C-alpha positions as CSV (number, residue, x, y, z in Angstrom):
1,M,3.0,-19.1,3.4
2,E,4.6,-18.4,6.6
3,Y,8.1,-18.1,5.1
4,I,6.8,-15.6,2.5
5,Y,5.0,-13.6,5.2
6,S,8.2,-13.6,7.2
7,A,10.1,-12.1,4.3
8,M,7.4,-9.4,3.8
9,L,7.4,-8.5,7.4
10,L,11.0,-8.1,7.5
11,N,10.9,-5.9,4.3
12,A,8.2,-3.8,6.1
13,A,10.2,-3.4,9.1
14,G,13.2,-2.2,7.0
15,Q,15.2,-5.4,8.0
16,K,17.5,-7.4,5.7
17,I,16.0,-10.7,4.6
18,T,18.7,-13.1,5.9
19,E,18.4,-16.8,6.9
20,E,18.9,-15.8,10.4
21,H,16.3,-13.1,10.5
22,V,13.8,-15.3,8.8
23,K,14.4,-18.1,11.2
24,K,13.9,-15.7,14.2
25,V,10.5,-14.4,12.8
26,L,9.3,-18.0,12.2
27,T,10.5,-19.2,15.6
28,A,8.8,-16.3,17.3
29,A,5.5,-17.2,15.4
30,G,5.7,-20.8,16.6
31,V,6.6,-22.3,13.2
32,K,8.8,-25.3,13.0
33,V,11.6,-24.0,10.8
34,D,12.7,-26.0,7.6
35,D,16.3,-24.8,6.9
36,S,16.1,-25.8,3.2
37,R,13.0,-23.7,2.7
38,V,14.5,-20.8,4.5
39,K,17.7,-21.0,2.3
40,A,15.5,-21.3,-0.9
41,L,13.5,-18.3,0.1
42,T,16.6,-16.1,0.8
43,A,18.3,-17.2,-2.3
44,S,15.3,-16.4,-4.5
45,L,14.8,-13.0,-3.1
46,E,18.5,-11.9,-3.3
47,G,18.6,-8.6,-5.4
48,V,14.7,-8.3,-5.6
49,N,13.2,-5.1,-4.6
50,I,10.0,-6.4,-2.8
51,D,8.5,-2.9,-2.7
52,E,8.9,-2.4,-6.3
53,V,7.3,-6.0,-7.1
54,I,4.4,-5.2,-4.8
55,K,3.9,-1.7,-6.3
56,N,3.9,-3.3,-9.9
57,A,1.5,-6.0,-8.9
58,A,-1.1,-3.7,-7.4
59,V,-4.4,-3.6,-9.6
60,P,-5.8,-0.1,-10.1
61,V,-9.3,0.7,-9.1
62,A,-11.9,0.6,-12.0
63,V,-12.9,4.0,-13.2
64,A,-16.6,4.9,-12.9
65,A,-18.9,5.1,-16.0
66,P,-19.5,8.6,-17.5
67,A,-22.5,10.5,-16.1
68,G,-24.5,10.2,-19.3
69,A,-24.2,6.5,-19.7
70,S,-27.4,4.4,-19.5
71,A,-27.9,1.7,-16.9
72,E,-27.4,-0.9,-19.5
73,D,-24.1,0.7,-20.6
74,K,-22.9,0.8,-16.9
75,K,-23.8,-2.9,-16.4
76,G,-21.9,-3.9,-19.6
77,E,-19.0,-1.8,-18.8
78,K,-18.9,-3.0,-15.2
79,K,-18.9,-6.7,-16.4
80,K,-16.0,-5.8,-18.7
81,E,-14.0,-4.1,-16.0
82,E,-14.6,-6.9,-13.5
83,K,-13.4,-9.4,-16.1
84,K,-10.3,-7.1,-16.8
85,E,-9.7,-7.0,-13.0
86,E,-9.9,-10.8,-12.6
87,V,-7.3,-11.3,-15.3
88,S,-5.1,-8.6,-13.8
89,Q,-5.3,-10.0,-10.3
90,E,-4.6,-13.6,-11.6
91,E,-1.6,-12.2,-13.6
92,A,-0.4,-10.3,-10.4
93,A,-0.8,-13.5,-8.2
94,A,1.1,-15.6,-10.7
95,G,3.9,-13.1,-10.8
96,L,4.1,-12.9,-7.0
97,G,3.9,-16.7,-6.8
98,A,6.9,-17.2,-9.2
99,L,8.8,-14.7,-7.1
100,F,8.3,-16.6,-3.9
101,D,8.3,-20.2,-5.2
């Protein structure tokens, strides 16, 4: 996870994600650096727009029930919305996981 975090930190700081930069971040955090993992990370992120991936993976907030809906309707809709959110979050996590594996 530290390797992914280092890439996200570099991206947030506007720095290029290179092997050298990732190693510096990991070393500064006290992580023992595995060169092969650093190479794999930088190679897998080459040409990837991390901001766009994060933006597309974001799950929208559920919309509130209409004012005229009964309490039972609201509960039923809430359960449906929660289930939809769970699937969306799992899909988003799977997409991000595939990006950084």
